[in-house]
C-alpha positions as CSV (number, residue, x, y, z in Angstrom):
1,M,0.0,0.0,0.0
2,N,1.4,3.4,-1.0
3,F,1.1,5.5,2.2
4,K,2.3,8.7,0.6
5,V,-0.6,8.6,-1.9
6,L,-3.1,7.8,0.8
7,D,-1.7,10.6,3.0
8,Q,-1.9,13.0,0.0
9,L,-5.6,12.1,-0.5
10,W,-6.3,12.4,3.2
11,Q,-4.7,15.9,3.3
12,E,-6.8,17.0,0.3
13,K,-9.9,15.8,2.0
14,L,-9.0,17.6,5.2
15,Y,-8.5,20.8,3.2
16,L,-11.8,20.5,1.4
17,C,-14.0,19.1,4.1
18,G,-12.2,19.3,7.4
19,F,-13.1,22.8,8.7
20,Y,-16.5,23.8,9.9
21,M,-17.6,26.6,7.6
22,G,-20.2,28.1,10.0
23,N,-17.6,29.4,12.5
24,E,-16.4,32.9,11.5
25,N,-14.1,33.2,14.5
26,Y,-10.9,32.4,12.7
27,R,-7.8,34.5,12.4
28,K,-7.0,36.0,9.0
29,N,-3.9,34.4,7.4
30,M,-3.9,31.5,9.9
31,I,-1.9,28.5,8.6
32,A,-2.3,24.8,9.5
33,R,1.0,22.9,9.4
34,I,0.4,19.1,9.1
35,F,2.9,16.4,9.5
36,H,2.7,12.6,9.5
37,R,5.1,10.1,11.2
38,R,5.2,6.3,11.3
39,T,6.6,3.9,13.9
40,K,6.4,0.3,14.8
41,A,3.3,-0.7,16.7
42,E,5.3,-1.5,19.8
43,D,6.4,2.1,20.0
44,Y,2.9,3.5,19.9
45,E,2.7,4.7,23.5
46,E,6.4,5.6,23.9
47,Y,6.4,7.8,20.8
48,S,3.1,9.4,21.8
49,N,4.7,10.3,25.2
50,L,7.8,11.6,23.4
51,M,5.7,14.0,21.2
52,K,3.8,15.2,24.3
53,S,7.0,15.8,26.3
54,I,9.3,17.3,23.7
55,A,7.7,18.3,20.4
56,I,4.4,19.8,21.7
57,P,6.0,22.0,24.3
58,D,8.4,23.2,21.6
59,Y,5.4,24.3,19.5
60,K,3.6,25.8,22.4
61,N,6.6,27.9,23.4
62,T,6.9,29.5,20.0
63,K,5.5,33.0,19.7
64,G,2.6,32.9,17.1
65,F,1.6,29.3,17.8
66,V,-2.2,29.1,18.2
67,D,-3.3,25.6,18.8
68,L,-2.7,21.9,17.9
69,T,-4.5,18.6,17.3
70,F,-2.5,15.4,17.8
71,L,-3.9,12.3,16.1
72,R,-2.8,8.7,16.2
73,R,-4.0,5.4,14.8
74,M,-2.8,1.8,14.4
75,E,-2.9,0.2,11.0
76,N,-1.8,-3.4,11.2
77,D,1.7,-3.4,12.7
78,I,2.4,0.3,12.0
79,A,1.5,3.3,14.2
80,H,0.6,6.5,12.4
81,F,0.9,10.0,14.0
82,T,-0.5,13.2,12.5
83,L,0.1,16.5,14.2
84,I,-1.9,19.5,13.0
85,T,-0.6,22.8,14.3
86,F,-2.2,26.2,13.8
87,W,-0.1,29.3,13.5
88,E,-0.9,33.0,13.2
89,N,0.7,33.3,9.8
90,L,3.5,31.9,7.5
91,E,6.1,34.3,8.9
92,V,5.7,32.7,12.4
93,I,6.2,29.2,10.9
94,K,9.4,30.4,9.2
95,K,10.7,31.5,12.6
96,F,9.9,28.1,14.0
97,A,11.0,25.9,11.1
98,G,13.4,28.1,9.2
99,E,13.2,29.8,5.8
100,V,12.7,26.5,4.1
101,F,9.5,26.1,6.1
102,E,8.2,23.1,4.0
103,K,11.0,21.0,5.3
104,A,9.9,18.7,8.1
105,K,11.4,19.4,11.5
106,Y,12.7,16.5,13.5
107,Y,14.1,15.9,17.0
108,V,17.2,13.8,17.9
109,E,14.9,11.4,19.7
110,D,12.9,10.7,16.5
111,E,15.8,8.6,15.2
112,K,15.0,5.9,17.8
113,F,11.4,5.5,16.6
114,L,10.6,6.6,13.1
115,L,10.5,4.2,10.2
116,E,11.1,6.9,7.7
117,F,11.9,10.6,7.6
118,E,9.4,12.4,5.3
119,E,11.0,15.4,3.8
120,K,8.1,17.8,3.8
121,V,5.1,18.9,5.8
122,I,1.9,20.2,4.3
123,H,0.6,23.8,4.9
124,N,-3.0,24.9,4.4
125,E,-4.6,28.2,4.8
126,V,-7.3,28.1,7.6
127,I,-10.5,29.5,6.2
128,A,-12.7,28.7,9.2
129,R,-12.5,27.0,12.7
């Protein structure tokens, strides 16, 4: 199964259908940054805890960070993690991730768990929340 194709389709569906259009309380120019990671099933809880203890505080301590949603699921013997972070604008993301903001940001601890290191993350303009 080609996970990159499935992930691309999922991301397109999220962009088209994932935001509740009735809520006008959104920030102009807000950007959602979406990344996907995969680990072995046996690392499901440990990687979740790693994300909650290292990555999420890193996001939350960045000026211009708005909110996040951390998702996880098991698919056979593979654990999938998706983190959707919301940022005030693209400039804030560049301060967090660097000028090449499409490049995925990893932590040293990721090397112990991840099955692959996807090169890029996806960015979407938030039109409603």
